[in-house]
C-alpha positions in Angstrom: -35.3 -7.6 13.5 -38.9 -8.6 12.6 -40.4 -11.7 14.2 -39.7 -14.9 12.4 -40.5 -18.6 12.9 -37.8 -21.2 13.7 -36.8 -21.8 10.1 -36.1 -18.1 9.5 -39.3 -17.4 7.5 -41.9 -14.9 8.5 -44.9 -15.7 10.7 -47.8 -16.6 8.3 -51.0 -14.6 8.3 -53.2 -17.2 10.0 -50.9 -17.2 13.1 -51.1 -13.4 13.2 -54.9 -13.6 12.8 -55.2 -16.0 15.6 -53.0 -13.8 17.8 -55.5 -11.0 17.3 -58.5 -13.3 17.8 -57.1 -14.3 21.2 -55.4 -11.1 22.4 -57.8 -8.4 21.2 -60.2 -6.9 23.8 -63.6 -8.4 24.4 -66.5 -6.4 23.0 -69.0 -7.1 25.7 -68.7 -5.9 29.3 -69.5 -9.4 30.6 -66.6 -11.7 30.0 -67.2 -15.3 29.0 -66.7 -18.0 31.5 -64.0 -19.3 31.7 -61.8 -16.4 30.6 -59.0 -18.3 29.0 -57.5 -15.5 26.9 -54.6 -14.6 29.3 -54.2 -18.1 30.7 -50.6 -19.4 30.9 -51.6 -22.3 28.6 -52.7 -19.8 26.0 -49.4 -17.9 26.2 -47.5 -21.2 25.8 -49.7 -22.2 22.9 -49.0 -19.0 21.0 -45.3 -19.3 21.5 -45.3 -22.8 20.2 -47.4 -21.8 17.2 -45.0 -19.0 16.4 -42.1 -21.4 16.4 -44.0 -24.0 14.3 -47.2 -23.0 12.6 -47.6 -26.1 10.5 -50.4 -27.5 12.7 -52.6 -24.5 12.2 -51.9 -24.3 8.5 -52.8 -28.0 8.1 -56.0 -27.5 10.2 -57.1 -24.6 8.0 -56.2 -26.2 4.7 -59.7 -27.7 4.1 -61.7 -25.2 6.1 -63.9 -22.3 4.9 -61.9 -19.1 5.6 -63.5 -16.6 3.2 -66.5 -15.9 5.4 -65.1 -13.9 8.3 -67.4 -15.2 11.0 -66.8 -18.8 10.0 -63.0 -18.2 9.9 -63.2 -16.7 13.4 -65.0 -19.8 14.7 -62.4 -22.1 13.2 -59.6 -20.1 14.9 -61.4 -20.2 18.2 -62.0 -24.0 18.0 -58.4 -24.6 17.0 -57.2 -22.6 20.0 -59.5 -24.3 22.5 -58.7 -27.8 21.2 -55.0 -27.2 21.8 -55.3 -26.1 25.5 -54.4 -29.1 27.7 -57.1 -28.1 30.3 -59.9 -28.0 27.7 -61.8 -30.9 26.2 -64.0 -30.1 23.3 -67.4 -31.8 23.6 -69.2 -30.4 20.6 -69.1 -27.7 18.0 -71.8 -26.4 15.6 -74.3 -28.7 17.2 -77.6 -28.3 15.2 -80.9 -28.4 17.1 -84.0 -29.7 15.3 -87.7 -29.6 16.0 -88.9 -32.5 13.8 -87.2 -31.9 10.4 -86.8 -28.1 11.0 -83.5 -26.7 12.2 -84.2 -24.2 15.0 -80.6 -23.2 15.7 -77.0 -24.2 16.3 -75.0 -24.3 19.5 -71.5 -23.0 18.7 -69.2 -24.8 21.1 -69.4 -26.9 24.3 -66.3 -27.8 26.2 -65.1 -29.0 29.5 -62.6 -27.1 31.7 -61.6 -28.0 35.2 -64.5 -30.5 35.5 -67.2 -28.0 34.5 -69.0 -27.8 31.2 -69.2 -24.5 29.3 -71.1 -23.2 26.3 -69.9 -20.3 24.2 -71.8 -18.5 21.5 -69.1 -17.0 19.3 -69.2 -13.8 17.2 -66.9 -11.2 15.7 -68.3 -7.9 14.6 -67.2 -4.6 13.1 -69.7 -1.7 13.6 -69.7 2.0 12.8 -71.4 4.5 15.1 -73.9 6.6 13.1 -75.5 8.2 16.2 -74.4 9.5 19.6 -73.1 6.0 20.5 -75.3 5.5 23.6 -77.6 3.0 22.0 -76.6 -0.3 20.5 -78.9 0.5 17.5 -76.5 3.3 16.6 -73.7 0.9 15.6 -74.2 -0.6 12.1 -72.3 -2.9 9.8 -70.5 -1.4 6.9 -72.8 -3.0 4.4 -75.9 -1.9 6.3 -77.1 -5.4 6.7 -76.6 -5.7 10.5 -76.6 -3.7 13.7 -75.3 -4.2 17.2 -78.7 -4.2 18.8 -79.9 -6.9 16.4 -76.9 -9.1 17.1 -77.2 -8.7 20.8 -80.9 -9.6 20.7 -80.1 -12.6 18.6 -77.4 -13.8 21.0 -79.1 -13.3 24.3 -82.7 -14.0 23.2 -82.2 -16.9 20.9 -78.7 -18.4 20.7 -77.8 -18.7 24.4 -81.4 -19.8 25.6 -81.4 -22.4 22.8 -79.4 -24.8 24.9 -82.3 -25.0 27.4 -85.0 -26.2 24.9 -86.1 -29.8 25.3 -84.6 -30.8 21.9 -81.2 -29.4 22.9 -81.3 -31.0 26.4 -81.8 -34.4 24.6 -78.7 -33.8 22.6 -76.7 -32.8 25.7 -77.9 -35.9 27.5 -76.6 -38.0 24.6 -73.2 -36.3 25.2 -73.4 -37.0 28.9 -73.8 -33.3 29.7 -76.1 -32.2 32.5 -75.2 -28.7 33.7 -73.8 -26.1 31.4 -72.5 -22.5 32.0 -73.4 -20.4 28.9 -71.7 -17.2 27.8 -71.4 -14.9 24.8 -67.8 -14.7 23.5 -67.9 -11.6 21.2 -64.9 -9.7 19.8 -64.6 -7.0 17.2 -64.1 -3.3 16.7 -66.4 -0.3 17.1 -65.6 2.6 14.8 -66.4 6.2 15.9 -66.8 9.1 13.5 -63.6 11.2 13.4 -63.7 14.2 15.7 -66.3 16.8 14.6 -68.7 18.7 16.7 -68.0 18.4 20.4 -71.5 16.9 20.9 -70.5 13.7 19.2 -69.1 10.7 21.2 -69.9 10.7 24.9 -70.5 7.1 25.9 -71.0 3.5 24.8 -74.1 1.2 25.1 -74.4 -0.4 28.5 -73.6 -3.9 27.2 -70.2 -2.8 25.8 -66.9 -2.9 27.6 -65.1 0.4 28.0 -61.9 -1.4 27.0 -63.2 -2.7 23.7 -61.1 -2.0 20.6 -62.1 1.1 18.8 -61.3 2.7 15.5 -62.6 5.6 13.4 -64.6 6.2 10.3 -64.6 9.1 7.8 -66.2 9.8 4.5 -64.0 10.1 1.4 -64.7 13.8 1.1 -63.4 14.3 4.6 -60.3 12.1 4.3 -58.0 15.1 4.9 -59.0 14.9 8.6 -56.6 11.9 8.7 -53.6 14.3 8.3 -53.7 14.8 12.0 -52.9 11.0 12.5 -49.3 11.6 11.3 -49.1 8.3 9.5 -46.3 7.5 7.0 -47.6 4.1 5.8 -51.0 2.6 5.2 -52.7 -0.6 4.0 -56.2 -0.9 2.6 -57.3 -4.3 3.9 -59.1 -7.1 2.1 -61.6 -8.7 4.4 -59.2 -11.6 4.9 -56.9 -9.2 6.6 -59.3 -7.7 9.1 -57.9 -9.9 12.0 -54.2 -9.6 11.3 -52.3 -8.3 14.3 -49.3 -6.9 12.5 -47.7 -6.6 9.0 -44.2 -6.8 7.6 -42.7 -3.8 5.9 -43.3 -5.1 2.3 -47.0 -5.7 3.1 -47.8 -2.0 3.7 -47.7 1.1 1.4 -45.5 4.1 2.0 -47.6 7.2 1.5 -49.6 10.1 3.0 -53.2 11.2 2.9 -53.0 12.1 -0.8 -51.8 8.6 -1.7 -54.4 7.0 0.5 -57.2 9.2 -1.0 -56.2 8.1 -4.6 -56.4 4.4 -3.8 -59.5 4.7 -1.7 -61.3 6.7 -4.4 -60.7 4.0 -7.0 -61.9 1.2 -4.7 -65.0 3.1 -3.6 -65.8 4.0 -7.2 -65.9 0.3 -8.1 -67.4 -1.2 -5.0 -69.3 1.6 -3.2 -68.8 -0.2 0.1 -66.8 1.2 3.1 -63.2 0.0 3.1 -61.1 -0.8 6.2 -57.7 0.8 6.4 -54.8 0.5 8.8 -52.5 3.5 9.4 -48.9 3.2 10.5 -45.9 5.3 11.5 -42.4 4.5 10.4 -41.0 1.4 12.2 -37.4 0.5 12.8 -38.4 -3.0 13.8 -39.6 -4.0 10.4 -43.2 -4.7 11.6 -46.2 -2.5 11.5 -48.8 -3.1 14.2 -52.5 -2.7 13.3 -53.4 -0.5 16.2 -55.0 2.3 14.1 -57.9 1.0 12.1 -60.5 3.0 10.3 -63.2 2.8 7.7 -63.4 5.1 4.7 -67.0 5.3 3.5 -68.6 6.6 0.3 -69.8 10.2 0.7 -73.5 9.1 0.7 -73.0 6.3 3.1 -73.9 8.2 6.3 -77.2 9.4 4.8 -78.0 5.8 3.7 -77.1 4.4 7.1 -79.2 7.0 8.9 -82.2 6.3 6.7 -81.8 2.6 7.1 -81.6 2.7 10.9 -83.5 5.9 11.7 -80.5 7.7 13.2 
């Protein structure tokens, strides 16, 4: 029997998205303080939300959810605001020098009589090198890279809270001491097994337990035959967080069926597409444990040229 909410209907996508946002592994080796992800309050919160998701759906009704990073922030803020031990102090606090905005502080909250500051991010990067350097992990649209994001977080976003203009804002909020952390989640995608010299390690900043996936070019899609999947789903960007799917949300098919759909999408969009692969399930749900990108055939060369890998 697939999981249902109290009225017998299925768990809506935003609840499943939030479950992934909370339960997926952290991307960075250094966990944010406090680490609330496995807290008993969080467990109770998810159970209540599964039984009655109305509060989350109402909260998101007038929120921007099309931009993945903004949607991620909304889900994090909703979660934190519903933990009894947490008091939100501020979110998206803009810092100005004169009339010029110099940055934004993502979230400040109180927990157990201490004040914490999180810079929040979710990223999906593909490894185009040997994987030892953060610069080898790039975004599917080739507009971002892991090293660029880490530099932005640790050299600008987190130190921003210490500039005089930010300290004035904190004083107005009656905040004196703050513990700052990066709260970053996402998935790192490795090229499907090829020469034995490929993947050996991760950048030093990245947790060894981070969530990983694979990527493959369309011309090499037959390499997916070894995955033994019976169902698949080509994800819209709005589905990148979803923790599981119901049987009528996925497609029954093998590599040939996937190749046909992927080829049509890549012909029209020429941008890597994210896919989930599944094996037959008697439970009626398909968990999104096997994620991968299928890229246009020229994407690796474009990526290497863009980032000198």
